[in-house]
FIVOBA-642712 format. One line per field, with one value per residue: chain; x, y, z of N, C-alpha, C, O in turn; residue number from 1; residue in three letters. Coordinates in steps of 0.001 Angstrom, whole numbers, plus 500000, padded with zeros to 6 digits. Atoms other than C-alpha are relative to their C-alpha. Layout:
N
palo <- [A, ...]
nX <- [X, ...]
nY <- [Y, ...]
nZ <- [Z, ...]
caX <- [X, ...]
caY <- [Y, ...]
caZ <- [Z, ...]
cX <- [X, ...]
cY <- [Y, ...]
cZ <- [Z, ...]
oX <- [X, ...]
oY <- [Y, ...]
oZ <- [Z, ...]
drenpa <- [NUM, ...]
nulo <- [Ala, ...]
***
This chain:
207
palo <- [A, A, A, A, A, A, A, A, A, A, A, A, A, A, A, A, A, A, A, A, A, A, A, A, A, A, A, A, A, A, A, A, A, A, A, A, A, A, A, A, A, A, A, A, A, A, A, A, A, A, A, A, A, A, A, A, A, A, A, A, A, A, A, A, A, A, A, A, A, A, A, A, A, A, A, A, A, A, A, A, A, A, A, A, A, A, A, A, A, A, A, A, A, A, A, A, A, A, A, A, A, A, A, A, A, A, A, A, A, A, A, A, A, A, A, A, A, A, A, A, A, A, A, A, A, A, A, A, A, A, A, A, A, A, A, A, A, A, A, A, A, A, A, A, A, A, A, A, A, A, A, A, A, A, A, A, A, A, A, A, A, A, A, A, A, A, A, A, A, A, A, A, A, A, A, A, A, A, A, A, A, A, A, A, A, A, A, A, A, A, A, A, A, A, A, A, A, A, A, A, A, A, A, A, A, A, A]
nX <- [499411, 501016, 499924, 499315, 500409, 498928, 500232, 499522, 501143, 501155, 499631, 500888, 499682, 501082, 501071, 499928, 501076, 500786, 501003, 501096, 500694, 500711, 501235, 500653, 499982, 499708, 498836, 500435, 500417, 499097, 500232, 499804, 499648, 499804, 499291, 500153, 500430, 501425, 500653, 500956, 499436, 499479, 501021, 500078, 501379, 500129, 499433, 500886, 501183, 499575, 499745, 501310, 500678, 499434, 499867, 500651, 499231, 498711, 500342, 498814, 499266, 500325, 499486, 499400, 499736, 499003, 499886, 500641, 501436, 500483, 500359, 501366, 500075, 499802, 501208, 501048, 499737, 500326, 501461, 500570, 499660, 500888, 501328, 499884, 500060, 498646, 499994, 498804, 498996, 499392, 499288, 499292, 498945, 499512, 498607, 499059, 498593, 499373, 500698, 499404, 500535, 501340, 499813, 499538, 501108, 500946, 499602, 500390, 500050, 500795, 499987, 501097, 500049, 500879, 499371, 500441, 499270, 498543, 499662, 498773, 498737, 499277, 500497, 499015, 500668, 499992, 498623, 499690, 500691, 499260, 498733, 500318, 500418, 501450, 500711, 500626, 500982, 500120, 500733, 499190, 499900, 498601, 499268, 500120, 499708, 498549, 499461, 500528, 500037, 499712, 500985, 501314, 501089, 500156, 500625, 501412, 500482, 500237, 501390, 500871, 500167, 500168, 498697, 499199, 500545, 499458, 498585, 499971, 500348, 498891, 498832, 500396, 500181, 498685, 499599, 499009, 498709, 500106, 499896, 498632, 499143, 500249, 499391, 498544, 499717, 500072, 498835, 498852, 500191, 499556, 498552, 499369, 500299, 500572, 499393, 499663, 498654, 500141, 500574, 498925, 499055, 500631, 500129, 498664, 499661, 500735, 499321]
nY <- [499357, 499258, 500090, 498891, 499611, 499657, 498592, 499698, 500279, 499245, 498633, 499054, 499781, 499345, 500923, 500498, 499450, 501067, 500479, 499020, 500137, 501285, 499889, 498751, 499056, 498600, 499471, 499583, 501152, 500410, 501439, 500832, 501332, 501132, 501119, 501106, 501330, 499837, 501054, 499334, 499337, 498676, 498991, 498986, 499515, 498896, 498843, 499594, 499360, 498731, 499085, 499648, 499069, 498649, 499754, 498765, 498851, 499957, 500390, 500273, 501154, 501340, 501085, 501112, 501218, 500752, 501368, 501009, 500116, 501280, 500956, 499734, 498703, 498963, 499924, 499400, 498562, 499404, 500046, 499025, 498678, 499656, 499657, 498793, 498759, 499712, 500430, 499540, 499668, 501212, 500768, 501217, 500144, 501370, 500182, 499261, 500223, 498700, 499412, 498704, 498986, 499671, 499235, 498654, 499284, 499691, 499091, 500534, 501464, 500506, 501446, 500146, 501383, 500238, 500526, 501384, 500924, 499919, 498577, 499619, 500241, 498750, 499773, 499396, 499017, 498736, 499502, 499560, 498724, 498994, 499786, 499164, 498698, 499849, 499837, 501303, 500266, 501453, 500425, 500113, 501396, 500413, 499967, 498608, 499140, 499916, 499136, 498642, 499657, 498571, 499222, 500529, 499324, 500601, 501306, 499995, 501281, 500948, 500297, 498878, 499190, 498588, 499447, 499910, 498870, 498781, 499912, 499651, 498589, 499186, 500040, 499596, 498546, 499367, 499865, 500981, 499724, 500398, 501459, 500362, 499705, 501078, 501189, 499911, 500417, 501464, 500488, 499916, 501059, 501235, 499946, 500109, 501235, 501128, 500306, 501406, 500202, 500211, 501339, 500970, 499951, 500565, 501441, 500558, 499951, 501109, 501248]
nZ <- [501178, 500748, 501452, 500632, 501351, 500922, 500305, 501354, 500870, 499530, 499634, 500695, 501400, 500721, 500434, 501373, 500815, 500631, 499046, 499993, 501280, 500010, 499237, 500417, 498891, 500299, 499297, 498661, 499203, 498926, 499800, 498804, 500494, 499097, 500629, 499059, 500412, 499749, 499222, 499114, 498825, 500373, 499681, 501060, 500105, 499043, 500684, 501092, 499417, 499416, 501114, 500556, 499103, 500125, 501435, 500445, 499506, 500693, 501368, 500830, 499499, 500473, 499160, 500730, 499242, 500754, 499511, 500835, 499722, 500544, 498948, 499550, 499311, 501006, 500831, 499168, 499925, 501296, 500142, 499072, 500497, 501109, 499485, 499196, 500773, 500473, 501404, 500689, 498991, 499443, 501017, 499628, 501010, 500099, 499583, 500843, 499680, 499746, 498856, 499646, 500900, 499514, 498767, 500317, 500625, 498928, 498913, 498690, 499959, 498870, 499761, 499042, 499516, 498857, 498787, 499801, 500859, 499953, 499873, 500694, 499312, 500225, 501362, 500900, 500851, 499263, 500013, 501363, 500205, 499238, 500693, 501160, 499458, 499975, 498742, 499793, 498956, 499858, 498814, 498788, 499604, 499873, 501266, 500450, 498847, 499860, 501051, 499873, 498572, 499817, 500764, 499613, 500705, 501315, 499823, 499641, 499478, 501087, 500304, 499663, 501209, 499666, 499609, 501220, 500762, 499387, 500381, 501417, 500130, 499495, 500875, 501343, 499944, 500162, 501398, 500434, 499364, 498591, 499947, 500340, 498847, 499034, 500578, 499843, 498615, 500011, 500739, 499087, 499003, 500660, 500170, 498686, 499271, 500737, 501291, 500188, 499444, 498555, 499811, 500242, 498877, 498807, 500220, 499853, 498575, 499370, 500332]
caX <- [245092, 243043, 242216, 244124, 243436, 245734, 245948, 247790, 244514, 241897, 242449, 240530, 240366, 238306, 234896, 234801, 232787, 231742, 229950, 227933, 227117, 226094, 223423, 222461, 223464, 223401, 226367, 224353, 223447, 225008, 225369, 224884, 226499, 226380, 228897, 228141, 227819, 224044, 222784, 219958, 222235, 223473, 220154, 220146, 216339, 216664, 218882, 216512, 213520, 215467, 216588, 213031, 211861, 214182, 213959, 211589, 213900, 216995, 216033, 219595, 220650, 220704, 221237, 223608, 223656, 226784, 226757, 225617, 221822, 221622, 220518, 217209, 217970, 219289, 216254, 213969, 215670, 215319, 211664, 210925, 212701, 210408, 207332, 208650, 208618, 212343, 211804, 214840, 216838, 217718, 220331, 221434, 224781, 225195, 228646, 231432, 235198, 236016, 234551, 236981, 235612, 232076, 233267, 234976, 231737, 229909, 229984, 228407, 228875, 226407, 226809, 223493, 224392, 221872, 222715, 221930, 223335, 226983, 226946, 230381, 233929, 236012, 234122, 236597, 234026, 233793, 237581, 237836, 235252, 237151, 240419, 238720, 237875, 234143, 231973, 230600, 227614, 227306, 225293, 226542, 227480, 230655, 233313, 232010, 232189, 235899, 236549, 234389, 235065, 236394, 233392, 230219, 228118, 228604, 226886, 223193, 221226, 221187, 217838, 216489, 215166, 214234, 217667, 219338, 217000, 218182, 221831, 221136, 219461, 222370, 224987, 223064, 222430, 226170, 227691, 230175, 233230, 231991, 231552, 234998, 236631, 234952, 236065, 239656, 239522, 238448, 241209, 243794, 242321, 242904, 246456, 247183, 245574, 244322, 246831, 247646, 251268, 250169, 248070, 251078, 253404, 250913, 250311, 254063, 254423, 251762, 253621]
caY <- [111053, 113801, 113604, 115793, 117616, 117852, 121643, 121466, 120176, 121894, 125643, 128790, 129224, 131091, 129534, 127386, 129132, 125807, 124769, 127981, 127522, 123883, 124910, 128170, 130267, 134032, 136096, 137255, 133724, 132593, 128997, 126951, 123543, 120192, 117499, 114113, 110380, 110440, 108072, 108746, 109690, 112717, 114496, 116255, 116477, 118757, 121107, 121096, 121935, 124638, 126162, 126042, 127969, 130915, 130782, 133718, 135992, 135131, 135092, 134890, 131811, 128250, 124935, 122335, 118770, 116942, 113166, 109940, 109925, 106425, 104789, 104668, 107707, 109761, 108910, 109848, 113253, 113942, 112884, 115007, 117968, 117854, 118208, 121296, 124937, 124760, 124504, 126487, 126673, 123035, 121120, 117506, 117122, 113382, 111995, 114258, 113857, 117575, 118300, 121178, 122998, 122788, 123985, 126960, 127855, 128089, 130551, 128553, 124863, 122934, 119463, 118498, 115024, 113592, 112618, 108930, 105811, 106004, 109850, 111259, 110236, 113050, 114376, 115074, 116934, 119602, 119903, 120181, 122971, 124840, 124374, 126031, 129015, 128366, 129702, 126534, 125429, 121920, 119956, 119808, 116149, 114243, 114496, 117805, 119280, 118473, 120267, 123309, 123498, 127045, 128126, 127245, 129803, 127746, 124675, 123847, 121120, 118059, 117534, 120925, 122534, 125791, 126257, 125496, 127974, 130627, 129829, 130003, 133395, 134740, 133685, 134156, 137745, 138431, 139758, 137715, 139433, 138849, 135143, 134999, 136626, 134065, 131318, 132555, 132043, 128435, 127990, 129145, 126698, 123850, 124952, 125046, 121781, 119595, 119263, 115872, 116350, 116599, 113449, 111569, 112745, 111812, 108384, 107727, 108735, 106190, 103395]
caZ <- [333980, 332343, 328654, 326242, 322990, 319989, 319854, 316540, 315065, 317222, 317352, 316338, 312580, 310010, 309242, 306121, 303422, 301883, 305099, 305160, 301469, 301989, 304494, 302726, 305710, 305504, 306591, 309606, 310746, 314033, 315193, 318347, 317896, 319642, 318692, 320195, 319757, 319359, 322037, 324536, 327455, 325485, 326081, 322719, 322780, 325839, 323847, 320863, 323066, 324903, 321618, 320303, 323370, 322614, 318811, 318443, 320426, 318395, 314727, 313399, 315358, 314002, 315819, 314369, 315718, 314564, 314900, 313254, 312962, 311452, 314692, 316578, 318744, 315839, 313722, 316627, 316932, 313210, 313230, 316299, 314750, 311729, 313936, 315740, 314674, 313866, 310116, 309000, 312199, 313020, 311027, 311456, 309703, 310215, 310939, 309662, 309524, 309669, 313113, 313689, 310623, 312002, 315406, 313813, 312020, 315364, 318274, 321069, 321942, 324129, 325655, 327348, 328677, 331157, 334727, 334311, 332731, 331781, 331768, 330849, 331688, 330281, 327251, 324458, 322352, 325048, 325235, 321442, 321406, 324114, 322199, 319209, 321452, 321583, 324360, 325988, 328050, 329492, 332018, 335588, 335921, 336859, 334174, 332876, 336383, 336462, 333188, 333992, 337727, 337372, 335260, 337206, 335318, 332170, 333609, 334066, 335829, 333579, 331859, 332965, 329776, 331495, 333020, 329692, 327986, 330437, 329718, 325985, 326337, 328380, 325849, 322615, 323749, 323602, 320416, 318412, 319884, 323443, 322759, 321178, 324201, 326471, 324113, 324308, 328084, 327519, 324935, 327482, 329998, 327514, 326807, 330523, 331627, 328758, 325923, 324426, 325504, 329132, 328798, 327381, 330159, 332883, 331332, 331093, 334727, 335738, 333922]
cX <- [498886, 500196, 500692, 499511, 501244, 499759, 500618, 498902, 498794, 500455, 499075, 500467, 498804, 498941, 500175, 498787, 499123, 498950, 498809, 499199, 499146, 498640, 499270, 499899, 500317, 501212, 499659, 499627, 501082, 499607, 500288, 500267, 500095, 500677, 499968, 499774, 498516, 499367, 499155, 500610, 500510, 498967, 499814, 498582, 499740, 500524, 499062, 498772, 500345, 500245, 498684, 499314, 500537, 500088, 499438, 500744, 501257, 499833, 501207, 500766, 499460, 500605, 500500, 500240, 500906, 500158, 499192, 498526, 499417, 499847, 498628, 499866, 500149, 498768, 498848, 500175, 499604, 498489, 499335, 500256, 499064, 498615, 500016, 499955, 501361, 500166, 501308, 501154, 500753, 500606, 500661, 501029, 500328, 501438, 500918, 501429, 500713, 499290, 500525, 499461, 498597, 500085, 500374, 498985, 499025, 500575, 499840, 499864, 499226, 500120, 498978, 499847, 499148, 500770, 499448, 500785, 501499, 500511, 501213, 501211, 500817, 499708, 500978, 499353, 499979, 501390, 500371, 499337, 500725, 501328, 499809, 499448, 498505, 499542, 499204, 499000, 499868, 499275, 500951, 499966, 501470, 500673, 500007, 500340, 501495, 500578, 499573, 499913, 500190, 498969, 498581, 498835, 499761, 499445, 498534, 499606, 499624, 498510, 499037, 499903, 499932, 501325, 500922, 499511, 500549, 501458, 500143, 499705, 501152, 501127, 499680, 499746, 501320, 500299, 501138, 501345, 499991, 500128, 501416, 500948, 499820, 500647, 501508, 500432, 499981, 501184, 501256, 499940, 500462, 501517, 500735, 499843, 499684, 500608, 500332, 501377, 499943, 499424, 501076, 500969, 499423, 499858, 501353, 500414, 499328, 500741, 501392]
cY <- [500691, 499823, 501223, 500235, 500310, 501439, 500430, 499732, 500835, 501349, 500948, 500237, 500672, 498976, 499594, 500503, 498891, 499420, 500950, 499924, 498737, 500115, 501322, 501013, 501408, 500447, 500344, 498829, 499597, 498593, 499540, 498594, 498994, 498898, 498840, 498683, 499924, 498734, 500697, 500766, 501404, 501107, 501071, 500551, 501157, 501286, 500502, 500730, 501357, 501040, 500459, 501069, 501426, 500452, 501356, 501251, 500205, 499484, 499556, 498748, 498696, 498982, 498869, 498839, 499130, 498622, 499063, 499840, 498674, 498937, 500412, 501382, 501145, 500188, 500632, 501511, 500702, 500066, 501043, 501420, 500474, 500415, 501296, 501234, 500377, 499550, 500331, 500275, 498786, 499164, 498771, 499724, 498546, 499946, 500742, 499714, 501301, 500753, 501401, 501114, 500421, 500803, 501437, 500802, 500503, 501008, 499347, 498484, 499565, 498481, 499694, 498603, 499874, 499395, 498608, 499107, 500186, 501435, 500353, 499585, 501272, 500395, 500770, 501069, 501373, 500617, 500533, 501339, 501132, 500332, 500878, 501368, 500249, 500331, 498716, 500020, 498486, 499660, 499726, 498562, 499632, 499912, 501413, 500942, 500149, 501006, 501455, 500462, 501492, 500902, 499535, 500640, 499433, 498581, 500170, 498621, 499082, 499719, 501139, 500949, 501483, 500651, 500120, 501159, 501319, 500195, 500371, 501481, 500891, 500091, 500354, 501504, 500744, 500179, 499028, 500201, 499603, 498491, 499530, 500236, 498946, 498716, 499987, 499600, 498476, 499402, 500015, 498913, 498654, 499967, 499809, 498614, 498771, 499767, 498512, 499692, 499756, 498627, 498931, 499966, 499355, 498484, 499302, 499951, 498859, 498685, 499955]
cZ <- [499228, 498505, 499426, 498587, 499177, 499537, 498669, 498976, 500374, 500529, 499239, 498570, 499327, 499604, 498548, 499209, 499429, 500944, 500017, 498699, 499974, 500675, 499725, 501130, 499506, 500816, 501445, 500904, 500994, 500457, 501427, 499493, 501142, 499199, 500982, 499278, 500353, 500578, 501061, 501167, 499670, 500178, 498953, 499853, 500965, 499376, 498904, 500543, 500619, 498916, 499381, 500844, 499903, 498541, 499571, 500449, 499163, 498564, 499173, 500416, 499422, 500968, 499111, 500961, 499131, 500616, 499117, 500385, 499500, 501086, 500524, 500644, 499000, 499137, 500781, 500071, 498700, 499811, 500894, 499508, 498905, 500477, 500810, 499104, 499429, 498543, 499306, 500960, 500543, 498875, 500630, 498909, 499704, 500482, 499036, 500457, 500373, 501120, 500308, 499106, 500420, 501296, 499689, 499202, 501063, 501000, 501370, 499916, 501241, 500077, 501102, 500600, 501264, 501171, 500313, 499055, 500127, 500045, 499140, 500828, 499982, 498554, 499106, 499124, 500663, 499985, 498614, 499693, 500721, 499319, 498766, 500417, 499863, 501416, 500217, 501154, 500095, 501296, 501161, 500505, 500142, 498635, 499458, 501145, 500226, 499011, 500151, 501452, 500243, 499337, 500303, 499256, 498603, 500084, 500404, 500504, 498845, 499830, 500240, 498805, 500309, 500381, 498789, 499131, 500525, 499615, 498526, 499813, 500423, 498981, 498555, 499932, 499808, 498514, 499694, 500687, 501477, 500136, 499684, 501165, 501088, 499505, 500142, 501412, 500084, 499243, 500877, 501062, 499440, 499898, 501323, 500615, 499146, 498618, 499915, 500570, 501498, 500297, 499835, 501180, 501250, 499871, 500156, 501455, 500763, 499771, 500618]
oX <- [497963, 501316, 500744, 498952, 502195, 498968, 500423, 498986, 498100, 501038, 498460, 501655, 497704, 499274, 500610, 497640, 497912, 497906, 497659, 497979, 498025, 497673, 498359, 498863, 501147, 501588, 500508, 499445, 502268, 498445, 501325, 499566, 500524, 500172, 500456, 499315, 498163, 498886, 499418, 500079, 500713, 499336, 499437, 498404, 498908, 499912, 498838, 498359, 499569, 499879, 498521, 498625, 499857, 500561, 500063, 500590, 501716, 500116, 501068, 501763, 498252, 501565, 499752, 500832, 500503, 500547, 498305, 498206, 498204, 500266, 498090, 498902, 499400, 498361, 498049, 499200, 498980, 497957, 498405, 499399, 498771, 497884, 498968, 499856, 501498, 500943, 501832, 502166, 501771, 499930, 501393, 500663, 500934, 501969, 500784, 501667, 501718, 498804, 499747, 499312, 498240, 499322, 499870, 499210, 498209, 501776, 500629, 499177, 499429, 499973, 499263, 498724, 499208, 501836, 498853, 501470, 502018, 501705, 501263, 501166, 500949, 500477, 501249, 499997, 500160, 501532, 501034, 499930, 500887, 501735, 500724, 498923, 498073, 500096, 498540, 499136, 499818, 499223, 502097, 499175, 502333, 500031, 501061, 501006, 501952, 501424, 500325, 499136, 499563, 499059, 497882, 497797, 498794, 499501, 498156, 500286, 498830, 497803, 497848, 500772, 500502, 501606, 501674, 500320, 500883, 501875, 501029, 500408, 501453, 501696, 500534, 499732, 501326, 499806, 501674, 501993, 500994, 500827, 501899, 501833, 500789, 501267, 502103, 501506, 500846, 501716, 502042, 500966, 501101, 502140, 501861, 500747, 499769, 499887, 500453, 501625, 500701, 499832, 501129, 501336, 500117, 500045, 501432, 501081, 499918, 500917, 502114]
oY <- [500035, 499627, 502275, 499339, 500914, 501682, 501561, 500183, 501359, 501443, 500543, 500435, 500692, 497845, 500391, 500264, 499061, 498953, 500510, 500088, 498745, 499490, 501706, 501651, 501604, 499815, 500247, 499017, 499576, 498199, 499848, 498119, 499318, 498486, 498959, 498648, 499890, 497857, 501854, 501807, 502210, 502280, 502196, 501703, 502020, 502345, 501706, 501753, 502307, 502206, 501631, 501940, 502370, 501553, 502071, 502316, 501332, 498322, 498754, 498400, 498525, 499276, 498332, 499022, 498661, 498497, 499499, 499489, 498471, 497793, 501439, 502102, 502120, 501316, 501378, 502258, 501764, 501078, 501734, 502295, 501665, 501093, 501761, 501118, 501415, 498638, 499523, 500861, 498949, 498812, 498885, 499481, 498242, 500928, 500602, 499401, 501284, 501866, 502303, 502248, 501595, 501749, 502364, 501979, 501387, 501277, 499579, 497966, 500098, 497784, 499918, 498159, 500726, 498805, 498381, 499584, 500393, 501654, 500035, 499599, 501965, 500063, 501949, 502065, 502390, 501823, 501564, 502197, 502223, 501493, 501595, 502114, 501358, 499824, 498248, 500775, 497810, 500466, 499318, 498214, 500359, 499560, 502033, 501957, 501206, 501827, 502363, 501357, 502062, 502125, 499072, 500003, 499799, 497821, 501190, 497634, 499452, 499460, 501007, 501797, 502296, 501788, 501088, 501872, 502213, 501304, 501144, 502165, 501885, 501164, 500889, 502082, 501930, 499430, 498379, 499230, 499111, 498002, 498562, 499418, 498528, 497988, 498928, 499030, 497875, 498368, 499068, 498359, 497872, 498954, 499311, 498129, 497651, 499394, 497834, 498584, 498944, 497972, 497976, 498889, 498619, 497755, 498233, 499011, 498265, 497895, 498973]
oZ <- [498744, 498033, 500063, 497955, 499673, 498626, 498224, 497833, 499503, 501609, 498252, 498315, 499879, 499247, 497716, 499587, 499292, 500488, 499997, 498711, 499465, 500239, 500458, 501319, 498618, 501802, 502331, 502107, 500664, 500358, 502014, 498599, 502250, 498155, 502106, 498136, 501532, 499861, 501389, 501552, 500578, 500223, 499281, 499459, 500689, 499515, 498781, 499996, 500525, 499065, 499041, 500314, 500307, 498260, 498786, 499852, 498976, 498270, 498250, 499784, 499259, 501681, 498293, 502025, 498067, 501778, 498384, 501520, 499539, 500911, 500112, 500387, 499045, 498857, 500215, 499986, 498719, 499354, 500478, 499635, 498803, 499754, 501256, 497883, 498782, 498257, 498539, 500576, 501216, 497908, 501612, 497759, 498676, 500999, 497820, 501623, 501084, 500920, 500621, 499560, 500318, 501494, 500324, 498922, 500801, 501022, 502285, 499035, 502332, 499073, 502278, 500839, 502150, 500995, 501366, 498151, 501224, 500246, 497952, 502058, 500991, 497653, 499333, 498794, 499994, 499779, 498502, 499038, 500176, 499285, 498363, 499591, 499547, 502391, 499292, 502117, 499067, 502225, 500974, 501382, 499650, 497646, 499320, 500936, 500661, 499364, 499795, 501784, 501137, 499439, 499402, 499080, 497935, 499118, 500980, 500224, 497980, 500804, 499950, 498605, 499582, 500003, 498676, 498537, 499748, 499281, 498162, 499069, 499762, 498778, 497849, 498845, 499476, 497670, 500593, 501078, 501994, 501023, 500271, 501417, 501721, 500279, 500345, 501605, 500720, 499645, 500855, 501459, 500144, 500217, 501352, 501296, 499649, 497692, 500935, 501045, 502028, 501256, 500611, 501650, 501951, 500845, 500761, 501886, 501666, 500698, 500443]
drenpa <- [1, 2, 3, 4, 5, 6, 7, 8, 9, 10, 11, 12, 13, 14, 15, 16, 17, 18, 19, 20, 21, 22, 23, 24, 25, 26, 27, 28, 29, 30, 31, 32, 33, 34, 35, 36, 37, 38, 39, 40, 41, 42, 43, 44, 45, 46, 47, 48, 49, 50, 51, 52, 53, 54, 55, 56, 57, 58, 59, 60, 61, 62, 63, 64, 65, 66, 67, 68, 69, 70, 71, 72, 73, 74, 75, 76, 77, 78, 79, 80, 81, 82, 83, 84, 85, 86, 87, 88, 89, 90, 91, 92, 93, 94, 95, 96, 97, 98, 99, 100, 101, 102, 103, 104, 105, 106, 107, 108, 109, 110, 111, 112, 113, 114, 115, 116, 117, 118, 119, 120, 121, 122, 123, 124, 125, 126, 127, 128, 129, 130, 131, 132, 133, 134, 135, 136, 137, 138, 139, 140, 141, 142, 143, 144, 145, 146, 147, 148, 149, 150, 151, 152, 153, 154, 155, 156, 157, 158, 159, 160, 161, 162, 163, 164, 165, 166, 167, 168, 169, 170, 171, 172, 173, 174, 175, 176, 177, 178, 179, 180, 181, 182, 183, 184, 185, 186, 187, 188, 189, 190, 191, 192, 193, 194, 195, 196, 197, 198, 199, 200, 201, 202, 203, 204, 205, 206, 207]
nulo <- [Val, Thr, Arg, Gly, Val, Asp, Thr, Ser, Glu, Phe, Phe, Pro, Asn, Lys, Pro, Lys, Ile, Asp, Ile, Arg, Lys, Lys, Tyr, Asn, Leu, Lys, Lys, Ser, Asp, Arg, Ile, Val, Ile, Cys, Val, Ala, Asn, Leu, Val, Pro, Val, Lys, Gly, Val, Glu, Val, Leu, Ile, Lys, Ala, Phe, Glu, Ser, Val, Lys, Asn, Ile, Phe, Gln, Asp, Trp, Lys, Leu, Phe, Val, Val, Gly, Asp, Val, Glu, Asn, Asp, Tyr, Gly, Lys, Met, Leu, Val, Lys, Ala, Gly, Lys, Thr, Met, Ile, Leu, Lys, Lys, Glu, Leu, Phe, Phe, Thr, Gly, Lys, Val, Leu, Asn, Val, Lys, Asp, Tyr, Leu, Asn, Thr, Ala, Glu, Leu, Phe, Val, Leu, Pro, Thr, Leu, Asn, Lys, Gly, Arg, Lys, Glu, Gly, Ser, Pro, Val, Ala, Leu, Leu, Glu, Ala, Met, Ala, Cys, Ala, Lys, Asn, Val, Ile, Ala, Ser, Lys, Ile, Pro, Gly, Ile, Lys, Asp, Gln, Leu, Glu, Ser, Tyr, Pro, Asn, His, Met, Phe, Glu, Ala, Gly, Asn, Lys, Asn, Glu, Leu, Ser, Lys, Lys, Leu, Arg, Glu, Asn, Met, Ser, Lys, Asn, Thr, Asn, Glu, Asn, Leu, Leu, Ile, Gly, Lys, Val, Phe, Gln, Ser, His, Ile, Gln, Lys, Phe, Tyr, Thr, Ile, Glu, Gln, Glu, Val, Arg, Lys, Thr, Glu, Lys, Val, Tyr]
***
């Protein structure tokens, strides 16, 4: 039974002005976002390093990491971020309840889970981003491979900073409308295969 998304909650919407104000973002600023339970297997440090490597090429882009940083891994990420050159480009939001609002403020979603430990089952955060019509990039591991089977160019080798950097460059080079059109394809994919109604029907069928 595949996981499903409540598409009445997660759908494309206008960015919330208060979020952009909270982080002093300019109108021209564009956002890469990662939403995750911040534990080591999520590989967020790979994303941060990959983003840092392309920062000078893409001056208008910011990186948002959404998730609880009040644990050892989260604190390590925040501490490491302070020692990097990402002084004004990296934001840790902490745990938020309005995830959909943060997704709708971003253009590009990245899930850099490592290929070790418990990995991913069926990552809901990725499905929610797709439902919000985000262009997505994710590591090529079981679970994610199922969801992005039809979109191999949007996956990279888990833990490979250089390959992720290349994927970032490819997609951050696109204009906003191009990313939105790609995101609309992912939204249609969710509506066709991953709605909560489909999950309920399949679960009822099992029982």
